[in-house]
N, C-alpha and C positions, 0 to 999 in steps of 0.2 A: 326413685326417680329421681330426686334434689343431688345424691351423691351420682349418679352419673354424671350429670350433668353436667357436676361440677368438676368429674372428674376427664369429663371430654374438651372441656374448655381450658382447665389447667395442660392438658397435652397440646391442645393447640398452642397455647401461647408459650407456651414450652419450644415445639419446634419454630417458629415464626421468633421466637429468641437466639436462638442456635442458626436458621437459615440467614439471619440478619448479621451476625459471630463471624460465621464463613466469609458471607457478599463482603464486609468490611474487612477481612482479614485477606482477600484474594483481592479489592480494592487498594491496600498499602503496599503489595507486593510486586502489584505490576506499577505503580506509582513509582518506587523505587529503581523499578526495572529502566524505565520509562526515567528515569534523573540519570539515572548510568550509561544510558546512552551517548546523552549529551556532548561533544566535542570539546574541545575547549577551542576560544575561537582562532583562525589561522593567521601564523604569517605570511606567508603564502598569497600576493594577489591575481589575479591574473593578467597576463601578457599575449601579445600576439606571440614571440617566441617557445613559448609553451600551445603551438598550434604550428606552426613551421614542420610542412613537411608534408601533414595530412592532408590527403585528398581538399580539393576547392569545397566540395557539398561540405562538409565538415568544421573546419574553417568556418562556412558561412554559419553553420548551427549558430559554434560558439560564440562567434562574435554577436550572432542577430541573443541571444540569450545570456552572455553575463556577461556586463561591460567593462571595459577596460580600469584595470586599479584595483577590482571585486576580491577582497579576502576570499580563498577560494573554499567555500563553505563546504564539512564531509558532513556535519546532522544540521535537520530542521525541524522547528517543531511547526505542526499545520494544524488548521482550526478548518472543518469540512461538514458542506452543510450533500444538497444533493437527495437524491434518493438511490435504491440498489434493494435487487432480492436474491433468496438464501437460495437460488437453482433458478434452469430455464426454464419452469416451466411455472416457476411462484409468479404471483404480484411486485411490482413496485413498492416499497412504502418513503418514507420520507425519513433522511434521516441528519445527524447532528454527529458530527464525529470531531475528536482531534488524535494526534501522531503523532509521535517522535518516533524520527528514519534517519539512520544514520550507516556508515559503513559494517558496524555492531551486529543492525537489526534495524527490529524495528516494533515496538509498540501503539496499536490502533486501539482504539475505545469507540465501541458507539452505544446509538441509540438509535430505537429504530419506531414508528408508528406514535401515538398518542396513547392517553390516559389506557383505553379498553384495548389498545395492542400493543402494547409498550413492553417493548423488546431490548436488551441492555446485551451486550457484548463485549471481548476481547480478546486480540489475539497479537501472541504475543513470538516472537520469532525472534533467538537470541545463541549465537554460537552453533550452529547447525544446528536447534531444537528449535521445535515451536507449539503452541501450544493454542488454539480455540474456543475458547469455552461462552456458551449463552445461557441467561438466562430469564427468565418468562419474568412480569411482572417487576424485573430487577430483582429477585428473592429468590426463586426457585430454581436451577439450574440444571443444564439441559447440555445432551447434544455436545458431549466432549470430542474434539481431536487433537488426537495428539502420534507421536509416530513418526518411524520414518516417509512413509508416503506422505503424510501430514509435512514433515518439513520440509521435502523437495518443494513441494508444489509451495508454500512460504517464502524458499529465498529464489522461485518463481515470481513472482509478485514483487520481493525486495530487488529483484535485477527492473522488472518493466518502471519501477515507479521512480527507478534513478531518471524519470526526467522530470522529475521536479527538483529532483537535485542534482540540474546539470553537471558540474564540477566534477561530479565521482564520476563522468563521461572520461574527462582529462586523461590523456595516456600513464601522468603522471598518477593515474590510480589503477594502473596496471590494464587500462581498454587497447583495446587493437580493433583499428579503423581499416575499413574499406570501401572503396566506392562501386554502387551496382549502375547508379543510373544518375544521369545529369542533377537529381532533386531526390535521390536513393544514394541511402550508405547500411552500411553493416557495421555494428560493434557485438565485440567477441571480449568475455573478460567472463572472473572466476566470483563464484558464490557460497563460501565455505566447501570448498571441492569440487561443485558444480559448477558444469559449463555452463555458459551463458551464449546464447547468436539472436542479437537483437536489432532486424532489419527494417530499419525507420526512412520514413519518407517524408519529405519536408517544402516548405515554399516556398516561391523563389525569392524571398526575404530571408527567409532560413529557419521561420517560424517550423513546429511541429503539427504534422496532419494526424499518420500515424504510423504506428510501433509492431510488432507483428513477433513473434518467438513462439516457440515448441515450450509447451509448461505443462506437470504431471498432474496431472490432479483427477480426480473422482468424477466426473461434467457429471453424467450420468444417476448416480448416487445411487450404485450399483455394487458399493465395495468391490471395484474392480479398478484398480489406478494407470492409465494409461499417458502418454502425452499427447497431448492435445495442442489446435494452435490459439492460444489464445492473441486478441485483437483488442490494442487501443487507440480509438479514435477521436482527435482533438476537435473541440468543439469548434473553432475559428479564432474564437477572441481569446485573447489573454491579459494577462497581470504580470506590474511588478512590483517586486518588494524586494528593495535596498541590494539593487547591482545586479538584480537575476529577472528575465523575462521566462514564464512558463504558460501555460495553457492555462484559462481561468475555468475551464471546464473538459472532464473529457466522457466518454462514455468507455468502458472493456468489459468484454466477455468472450461468446467462445464461437469458434469456428469451423465446424464437424467436417463440415462439406462444403465444395465452392459458391462459392456468390451466397452462403450461410453467415448471419450477425444473429450471436443471441447477446445480448448484453445483460449481465448480471449488475455491474457495478457504473455510479451515475452521480461523483460526485463533485461536486465546485470548490472552488477554490476559497474562502474568506480570508484566513491571512498566513504566513508566514513566517517563521521565526529564524531564520538562517544563524549557522554559528560554525 
């Protein structure tokens, strides 16, 4: 009996050591990719000449979002609070996250819940490839998502979250704009070969109210991917970071039928370092 208990204990310890090793290795790889995404500080600064000829509603948005003379940042490092849920039927959990974001892709690292419901995850999207991995209690890996469908969905997220990196929506970065109404406009651009169409609504002052797009996803979690309407609703409050004014918080989620909104992600922006 003693030998059996000792053997079981050794197996448990070995498994824990292996899992810790795998997690540490994964953390290092994710950190390396995160650092690689950081761009050099831009020497090009925002000026009215860069938005001349754009629709008035779009010019209003950029003048509101980017102070004159601000270096055009193409990457950012974010610290986020707030809450999220893993699917449209789940319960919201508190989150703490950091994210590195650039035109090359993004790395998002998050911790959900408390001690007894601790769930850690990371999503990496670079050069048209993505990987999402969750860790129960920070040690046991599960729910690995990767492949073409996941990458296409991640590209949609990268497109939507350009609202936190407003300079990347300028024409100089390949974005084409058209006015839809007095306070609405459409941005069209590509992310790693995927065509993105982002419909945005603004306040009279130029702040963001909503952004809507068709995003590839398996919303119902039935292993069936298709385009679905993805909606971001800004809270109305804003924060200013080194020349940029962005939503202080927002809700993002799915609208599967008219009048329906199923939020899944509700971050609060605590800090942004632009480069």
